N, C-alpha and C positions, 0 to 999 in steps of 0.2 A: 669784256669776256664774256663769253656764252659757251657752255660745257667746254670750256678748256682753250675756245677759239678766238685768239686776241684781235681785235678789229683797232687802228686807229683813227682818230680822227684830225683833218689837218682844217684849220681855220681858214678861211679866203687873205689873199693878197702877203701870203708866207708867215702871218701870224702863226704863233702857238698856242692851242687850244686846251685849255687845264679846266676837265670835268668836274663837277660842284653834288650834281644829285642826279636820280634817275625814276622812270616809272616807267612801268611796262602793264600797257590795255589789257581788257581781257580778251581782246581779238589779238593779243601777242606783240601791237604795234612800241618797239621801247622809242623811249622819248629822252635825252641826255642833254641838260643844261651845263652851262659851263662857261668861263671867261675867255677872252680874248686876249693875247698877251704880245706885243710887239717886244722883240731883242735887241730892234734900234732906238725907238722912240721912248723918253723917261718923260714921266710926268703929265702923258697925256691922260683925258679921262676915259675909265673904265668902259669898256664893251661886251655885252655878254652874246648868248648864240643860242638857238633851241636846233636841234637836230631831232629828227626824225626818221628812224630807221636808217641811219650814215646819212641821212639829206639834209641839209639846213631848210629852215623853215621861214626864209625868207620876211613873212608877215611878223616876225617878230623882233625886229629889227630896231633897236630904241636906242637915240645917241644918249648916252654915259649910264647906260642901265646894268645893272648885276642882278642877273636873274640868281638867287641862293637856293631854291626850293621849289621843288613841281608837285603837285598834289592831283587828283581825280575826287571831284565831289561823287558823289554818290548817285546821280544822273547822269556821270560820264563825263560832265565838261570837266577841262583841262583849266588849272589856276598855278598860276607863277606867284613865288613870292620872293622880296628882293631890295634892290635900291635904285633909284633914281635920280642921279645929281646929289647922292648922298643921303637923302631920304627915305626911309622905309614904306615901300608902295605894294600895292598888288595887283596881276594884272586878270582880269575876268576874259578870258580870249585876249583879244589886243587894246582892253580898254583899262586904263590906269585908274588907281585907287590910292591917293594918300592915306596911310594910317594915321590916326591921331598920335601925338605925341605931347609930351610936357617937358617942361624945361628946357626947351629947345636951344635956349640961349648960351647954356654951357657946358651943351654936347658937343662932343669933338667928333667922333667916330658912331656909328651905327652898325651893326650886324647882325643878319637874319642868317638864322640855323637852319629852321625846319619848318614845313606847314604840313597841317594832319586835317584830314575830314572824319568824325565819325557820330554817328545819330544825329545827322543834320548841323553839327558844330564844326564850327573852323577853327584851328588852332597853332598860330604864328609863334614861334620862340626866337628871340633875338637876346642884343647884348648891345646896351651904351656905355662911351667911354666918355667920360666927363674931361673939363679943362686940367683936372688935378691928378688924370690916370686911373682912376677909379673905374673899375666895372660894375655895375648892375643888370642884373637879368630885367627882360623886357616881355613880357607876354600880351598879346593881343587873341581875346575870346570874342569869335564873332564881331571882330574888326573894331571892338573895346580895347582900350588898354587898362590890363589889370595890373596892379602894383603885388611887386612880390619883396622888393628892398633886396636887402644883403644879408648873410650868416655873420651873427660877431661883430656888423659894422665892417666889415673886412669887404675889400675887391673882390667881387664875386662874380663868374663866367658861367652862362648857359650856353651847353653844346649843345641838347638836343632836349626832347620831350616826348609826352604820348597821353594821349585822354589815358583815362582809369575807370570811371564809370561818366555816365551822362556827359556834365562839361565839368567833372571833375580832373584833373591832370597831374604830372609828375615832371620835373624838370631834372635834368641830368647837367650836375658842375661841378666847378673845384669853386674852393678860394684859397686865399694868403690866409694862412692860421699864426697865431701869437707868436711863433717860432720862424713865421716869415717863409715855411716851407708851404707847397701846395696841396691840398688836402681834400677828398672826394667829398662833393654833397649833393643833397637831393632836396627839390622843395616839393611838397605834398600841399595841393590845393585844401583837401578836406581836413588838414591843420593848420593850413594858413600861417607855415612855416618850414622853416629849413632843417635837416639833420645832417650831421656830420657820420660819414662814413668811416669808422677807425681803421686805422694802417693792420691789416691782416699778418704781414709779416717782418717778422723784428729786423728791425735797422732800416725802415722803411724812412723816408721823407718824401716822396711825392707818389700822389696820386691824383686821378679824375676819373668821373663819370662821361665817359664820353658819348653812350647812346642809352636810350628807356627805349625798351619796346613790349609791346602786349601781348598776350599768348594770341590774340585774334587776328594777328598776322600768318597763322598756319590752321585757323580755321578750330581754335582750340577754344571754347566758350568758357573757360573756367578764369578768366580775369585777371590773370597770374601778370604781373611787370617784372620784366627780367630787368637789370641795370649791368651795363657792362663796365667793367670799372680796370683799368689800366695803372696798377701800383709798380713803385721801383724803387730802389737802391742808387741814388744819384750824387755826385757830387761834381758841380758844375751848374750852370745855368739853363734852365728850360724855360722856354717863352712861355707864361701860362696862357696868353690868346691865340696863340698859332701850334705850340706844340714843339717848336722847333729848338733842336738839341745844340747850346753851341758849343765852348771848350768845356770837354768833359775829360776829368781825371779817371774814375771809376765809375760805371753805372752797369747796372743788371738788374732784370724784372719783368714782367708777365703782366697776364691778365687774370682773371677770373668773373664769373656770371653768379649777382646775386638773385635769388630766386624768391619775390617777394617777401624780400630783406636779408635772406639766408643765403649763404653761400654753397653754391651746387659743387661738390668735393671733387665733381667728375670734369668742372670747366675750369679748373686751375690749371696755367700753364706758367713754366719758369723755360724759358731758352736754356741748353745744359751748358751753353758759352757765355765765358766772360764777357762784360763790356759790350753786353746784346740785350736789345730791350725789344719786346713784344708786345703789340697794341693793337686794341681793336673797338671799332668803331659801330658794327651793326652786326646781326645774328638772324640765324632763321633757323626751321627744324624742318626736314625732309621726310617723306613718307615711312621713313625707318624708324624716326625717331631718333636722328643722328641731330647734332648740334654745328650749327656750320657758321663760322665768323669770319669777318674781313675786316682788317688792318693793313697795320706796318709791320716791318720788320728793321730794326736800328743796328747797325753795324759798325764798330769803330773803326776798324778796320781799314774801311775805305772811305768812312762819313755820307754812307747812303742810306738812306730810307726805301729800304724796299716793299711793294706792294705783296702783299700776301693774304692766305687765306688757312682756317683750318679747318679739318672733318673731324669730329671728336678729338681735339688736342694736336692731331696729326700736322703738322706743319707744312703747305704749299707754297713755295716763292712763285709769283704770277712772272712769266718771263727771265727764267734763270740763264735764258743763253744771253741776254744785256745786263752782265751783272754791276754796271755803272748807271742804268737808270734808275733813277730815283722815282718814286712816285709812292701814291695811297690808293687801296681799295677800300672804299668809303659806301659802299652798298651794297646789299645781297638780297637778292629777289629769286624765287621758286615758282613757275609758272608749269601748271601740269600741261 
């Protein structure tokens, strides 16, 4: 969606296209990467596709590849991060390079969440799931594997990350706590450890940090880090990896933003309707200083996840004339 105008992408051969990440060049070119899905064939290897200004970039058609993140180096070169034949890789242009991994024999699944560049450094965030279904965050700094471990030796997943200063970074994520609930957590490379973000609302039992954003994203050189937390009161099953909600008796929740670890009161959003969950994944600020967040609105009434965005807490559902279209808004970019 560009300035409230929605465009639809159609994959080749009738396959559906699911967008995963987006980047905008300084010249205004818009790149969108995602995965092709076939409604008819099951068990086929994954396949991704890259669009530039709504046109498929055919030179990036690799077999069994999943493009999970896209970024531009400071010299303007585009780099993709993702999986090829299930293994973590990066593509410099169309040249593929496998990322180093450890304990490959006990890993069932690799997940790549994001890729970012700053001050000449490359930062890739992911998660691995071992044969015991334990999730562990994974980081590659300049294509070298960085061990971060777990929080409290529990299953921990990293949803995103960002640079803090130099080659230092923060991870956003969640872990399964002692009560078997999901609790938001962060990893700070300067402290070489995780910290738990306590529930802010009475009765909460689920929370996740879905995004980490450095203030440099909107040309603010203060170095502040914004953590995007979704929190809810949920009685039912929420998948900690996909965030999908299964059978739910009652749910109510929303989100808030931490700025350098402190909750921003003006960012707290709870949807006023019962059995509805508002969740955010990315944020930015415009020239007026307004906070713009994007994510989803889950409504139990129709069991659907609606893409949505918020401007200073005012909710806007994307494409409200098609109320049964599920979707996720996962990236927001402002270009002057």
